C-alpha positions in Angstrom: 185.4 96.3 83.7 185.1 93.3 80.8 184.0 90.8 83.5 182.1 87.1 81.8 179.3 86.2 83.9 177.9 83.1 83.3 174.8 81.3 84.4 175.4 77.4 85.5 172.5 75.4 84.7 171.9 71.8 85.7 169.8 69.4 84.5 168.5 66.5 87.0 165.9 63.7 86.1 163.9 63.7 89.1 163.1 66.1 92.1 162.5 64.9 95.5 159.1 65.5 96.5 159.1 67.8 99.7 158.1 65.8 102.8 153.8 66.4 103.6 152.5 69.1 106.3 151.9 66.2 109.6 148.7 67.8 111.8 148.5 65.5 115.0 144.9 64.4 115.2 143.0 66.7 118.0 139.3 65.8 119.5 137.2 68.0 117.7 133.5 68.1 117.5 132.0 66.4 114.5 129.9 69.3 112.9 130.8 72.2 114.9 127.6 73.7 113.6 125.7 71.1 115.6 122.7 72.8 117.6 123.2 76.2 115.8 120.1 75.7 113.6 118.0 74.6 116.1 118.7 77.2 118.3 116.4 80.0 119.2 116.8 83.7 118.6 118.0 85.7 121.8 114.5 87.7 122.9 115.3 91.5 122.5 113.4 93.5 125.1 110.5 94.7 123.5 111.9 99.1 123.6 115.5 98.2 123.1 117.3 99.1 120.0 116.6 95.5 117.6 113.1 95.1 119.8 109.9 95.6 117.1 108.4 98.5 119.0 112.0 100.3 118.7 112.8 99.1 114.5 108.8 100.4 114.1 109.2 103.9 115.5 112.8 103.9 113.3 110.3 103.6 110.5 107.8 105.3 111.2 110.3 108.2 111.4 111.9 107.4 107.9 108.3 108.4 107.1 108.6 111.7 107.7 110.8 114.0 105.5 111.9 118.1 106.2 110.0 119.7 103.5 113.4 122.1 102.3 115.4 118.8 101.9 114.2 115.9 100.6 116.0 113.3 102.9 113.7 111.6 105.8 114.8 113.4 109.3 115.8 110.1 111.1 118.8 110.3 108.6 118.5 114.3 108.4 120.4 113.3 112.3 117.3 115.5 113.6 116.1 112.5 115.9 118.7 112.3 118.9 117.2 109.8 120.9 114.0 107.4 121.0 113.1 105.9 124.3 110.8 102.6 124.6 108.9 102.0 127.8 106.5 99.8 128.4 104.1 101.4 125.5 105.3 105.0 126.4 108.1 106.6 123.7 109.3 109.8 124.1 111.5 111.0 121.2 113.6 113.9 121.7 114.4 115.4 118.3 116.1 119.2 117.1 115.4 120.8 114.2 118.1 122.1 111.4 117.6 126.3 113.3 115.0 127.1 116.0 113.8 129.5 113.2 113.5 126.9 111.4 109.7 127.3 109.1 107.9 123.6 110.7 109.5 124.4 114.4 105.7 124.5 115.6 104.1 121.6 113.5 107.0 119.3 113.3 106.7 117.4 117.1 103.1 117.2 116.3 103.5 115.1 112.8 106.3 113.5 115.2 104.1 112.6 117.9 101.2 111.4 115.7 103.5 109.7 113.9 104.5 107.7 116.5 101.9 107.2 118.7 99.8 105.1 115.6 102.7 102.7 115.7 100.8 99.3 116.7 102.6 99.0 120.7 103.2 102.4 121.1 100.8 104.0 123.6 101.4 107.2 124.5 104.2 109.2 122.3 105.9 112.4 123.5 109.0 114.5 121.5 111.6 116.2 123.8 112.2 119.2 121.4 115.7 120.4 122.3 118.5 123.3 121.3 121.5 121.8 122.4 123.7 120.4 121.1 122.6 122.4 118.2 122.4 120.5 114.7 125.0 120.6 112.3 125.6 118.8 108.7 127.9 116.2 110.4 125.2 114.4 112.2 123.4 113.4 109.0 123.3 109.8 107.8 126.2 108.5 105.2 122.9 108.4 102.5 121.7 111.7 103.1 125.1 112.9 103.0 124.9 110.9 99.4 121.3 112.4 99.3 122.5 116.1 99.0 125.9 115.3 97.3 127.6 115.8 99.8 129.8 112.8 100.0 
């Protein structure tokens, strides 16, 4: 099996330039951002996610910490819902366990903190046990804080 392989080399003086791509001129707006910066942002209803009162309530909830776990109750996943309706805010929440030492005081603290948010006239807290809380409800930030990620 003694085959001889040869590499053929060809020398040239020049190579033809490849043809240029052709783009047909289509009518288009000169500045596609024209009017973008002057457009007004869409108004978010006050009680909807993204509304000022809703976001302020979420911020207030993030300032309340579980006394046994160094994470706020919002990131722990204890808040199941926030409903804002013309100044009335209803917070649906749970606790990590029905035997939690703050079972009696935590809903009251949530009600006081949410009631103190500007734009909130009345705050109500509904404490529920179904569905039960589990660690899967925690935010990634909370899991990271607790070394679970």
